[in-house]
C-alpha positions as CSV (number, residue, x, y, z in Angstrom):
1,M,-46.2,-3.2,18.9
2,K,-45.3,-0.7,16.1
3,C,-42.8,0.9,18.4
4,S,-40.7,-2.2,18.9
5,G,-39.9,-2.3,15.2
6,L,-37.9,0.9,15.2
7,P,-35.2,-0.2,17.7
8,L,-34.8,-3.5,15.8
9,C,-34.3,-1.6,12.5
10,L,-31.8,0.8,14.1
11,F,-29.9,-2.2,15.6
12,S,-29.9,-3.9,12.3
13,A,-28.6,-0.8,10.5
14,I,-25.8,-0.3,13.0
15,F,-24.8,-4.0,12.8
16,Y,-24.8,-3.9,9.0
17,L,-22.8,-0.7,8.8
18,S,-20.2,-1.9,11.3
19,G,-19.6,-5.0,9.1
20,T,-19.1,-3.1,5.9
21,P,-15.6,-2.7,4.4
22,S,-15.7,1.0,5.2
23,A,-14.9,0.0,8.8
24,G,-11.2,-0.3,7.8
25,L,-10.9,3.0,6.1
26,K,-8.0,5.2,7.0
27,T,-7.3,8.8,6.0
28,L,-3.7,9.3,4.8
29,H,-2.2,12.7,5.3
30,L,0.5,13.1,2.7
31,G,1.4,16.7,3.0
32,S,-1.4,18.7,1.4
33,C,-2.8,15.6,-0.2
34,V,-5.4,13.7,1.9
35,I,-6.8,10.4,0.7
36,T,-8.9,7.6,2.2
37,T,-8.1,4.0,1.7
38,N,-8.8,0.6,3.3
39,L,-5.4,-0.2,4.8
40,Q,-6.8,-3.0,6.9
41,E,-8.0,-4.8,3.8
42,M,-4.6,-4.5,2.2
43,Q,-2.8,-5.7,5.4
44,N,-5.2,-8.6,5.7
45,G,-4.6,-9.6,2.0
46,F,-0.9,-9.4,2.4
47,S,-0.8,-11.3,5.6
48,E,-2.5,-14.2,3.8
49,I,0.4,-14.5,1.4
50,R,3.3,-13.1,3.5
51,D,4.8,-16.4,4.6
52,R,4.8,-17.9,1.1
53,V,6.3,-14.8,-0.5
54,Q,8.9,-14.2,2.1
55,A,9.9,-17.9,2.0
56,E,10.9,-17.4,-1.6
57,D,13.3,-14.5,-0.7
58,E,16.7,-16.0,-0.5
59,I,18.6,-12.7,-0.2
60,L,18.5,-11.7,3.5
61,D,21.2,-9.1,3.6
62,L,19.6,-6.5,1.4
63,R,16.4,-4.5,2.0
64,I,14.8,-2.5,-0.8
65,L,12.5,-0.5,1.5
66,R,14.9,0.4,4.3
67,K,12.8,1.8,7.1
68,T,15.3,4.4,8.2
69,E,16.6,5.6,4.8
70,S,13.7,5.5,2.4
71,L,10.4,5.9,4.1
72,Q,10.7,7.1,7.7
73,N,11.4,10.8,8.3
74,T,10.1,11.8,4.9
75,K,8.9,15.4,5.0
76,P,5.1,15.5,4.8
77,A,5.4,17.6,1.6
78,D,7.3,14.8,-0.1
79,Q,5.3,11.8,1.2
80,C,2.7,12.1,-1.6
81,C,5.2,12.1,-4.4
82,L,7.3,9.3,-2.8
83,L,4.2,7.1,-2.4
84,R,3.1,7.8,-6.0
85,R,6.5,6.7,-7.3
86,I,6.6,3.6,-5.1
87,L,3.1,2.6,-6.2
88,R,4.1,3.0,-9.8
89,L,7.1,0.6,-9.1
90,Y,4.8,-2.0,-7.5
91,L,2.1,-1.7,-10.2
92,D,4.4,-1.5,-13.3
93,T,7.0,-4.0,-12.2
94,V,6.4,-6.0,-9.0
95,F,2.8,-7.1,-9.3
96,K,3.1,-7.6,-13.1
97,N,6.2,-9.7,-12.9
98,Y,5.7,-11.9,-9.8
99,Q,5.6,-15.5,-10.9
100,T,3.9,-18.3,-9.0
101,S,1.6,-21.2,-9.8
102,D,-0.4,-20.6,-6.6
103,H,-3.8,-19.2,-7.6
104,H,-4.6,-18.0,-4.2
105,T,-1.5,-15.9,-4.1
106,L,-2.2,-14.5,-7.5
107,R,-5.7,-13.5,-6.5
108,K,-4.4,-11.7,-3.4
109,I,-1.8,-9.9,-5.5
110,S,-4.5,-8.9,-7.9
111,S,-6.6,-7.5,-5.1
112,L,-3.6,-5.6,-3.7
113,A,-2.8,-4.2,-7.2
114,N,-6.4,-3.0,-7.5
115,S,-6.2,-1.3,-4.1
116,F,-2.9,0.4,-5.2
117,L,-4.5,1.5,-8.5
118,T,-7.3,3.2,-6.5
119,I,-4.7,5.0,-4.3
120,K,-2.7,6.0,-7.4
121,K,-5.8,7.5,-9.0
122,D,-6.4,9.6,-5.8
123,L,-2.8,10.7,-5.8
124,R,-3.0,11.6,-9.4
125,L,-5.9,13.9,-8.5
126,C,-3.8,15.5,-5.8
127,H,-1.0,15.9,-8.4
128,A,-3.4,17.5,-10.8
129,H,-4.5,20.0,-8.1
130,I,-0.9,20.8,-7.3
131,T,-1.1,19.3,-3.8
132,C,1.3,16.5,-4.5
133,L,4.6,18.2,-5.5
134,C,7.8,16.3,-6.0
135,G,10.7,17.8,-4.1
136,E,14.3,16.9,-4.0
137,E,13.9,14.6,-1.0
138,A,11.2,12.5,-2.6
139,A,13.3,12.1,-5.7
140,E,16.4,11.2,-3.7
141,K,14.6,8.6,-1.5
142,Y,12.9,7.0,-4.5
143,S,16.3,6.9,-6.3
144,Q,17.7,5.0,-3.3
145,I,14.8,2.5,-3.4
146,L,15.2,2.0,-7.1
147,S,19.0,1.5,-6.7
148,H,18.4,-1.2,-4.1
149,F,15.8,-2.8,-6.4
150,K,18.2,-2.8,-9.4
151,E,21.0,-4.4,-7.4
152,L,19.1,-7.7,-7.7
153,K,18.3,-9.9,-10.6
154,P,14.8,-9.0,-11.9
155,Q,12.8,-11.9,-10.4
156,E,14.8,-11.6,-7.1
157,A,13.9,-7.9,-6.9
158,V,10.3,-8.6,-7.5
159,V,10.2,-11.3,-4.8
160,K,12.1,-9.0,-2.4
161,A,9.9,-6.0,-3.0
162,L,6.7,-8.1,-2.6
163,G,8.0,-9.6,0.6
164,E,8.7,-6.1,1.9
165,L,5.2,-4.9,1.2
166,D,4.4,-4.9,5.0
167,I,7.0,-2.1,5.4
168,L,5.2,0.0,2.9
169,L,1.8,-0.7,4.5
170,Q,3.2,0.1,8.0
171,W,4.5,3.4,6.7
172,M,1.2,4.2,5.1
173,E,-0.5,3.5,8.4
174,S,2.0,5.9,10.2
175,V,0.9,8.8,7.9
176,S,-2.8,8.2,8.7
């Protein structure tokens, strides 16, 4: 009978490990900088608030994170720097200034902000080890994003950027 306990323990351990948050971890290859993050958790968190946030966006003819111009086709060497700058925009401006009375949405935004802080910390380490250099392309693309952001009134820009978070998350998924 002692033998039957081992398979049960192994099965339990496998079941437990498959249900832990590490199951959604992705490795992002941003040039020479390689980080691991739980993109699935961020995508799930955003999907819970996407409809509410996007319903607040009344400006449909402008995109801050234009897929073709700003994110796609970024050279791998510039991806780390571009992501660092975009995360700084979201952390310093978008998440801090988004206004809603819906507590569920605020909790999800707080969770997303915490995930972004973790990624930013990892990118800071890459930057400190000179594996996250900022080239001309990264500066130019971030300047385009900031220009689109500044075309709007502050609260409109915050809502627009938050509503476009899925574009950023999809791009991050593409570099994994």
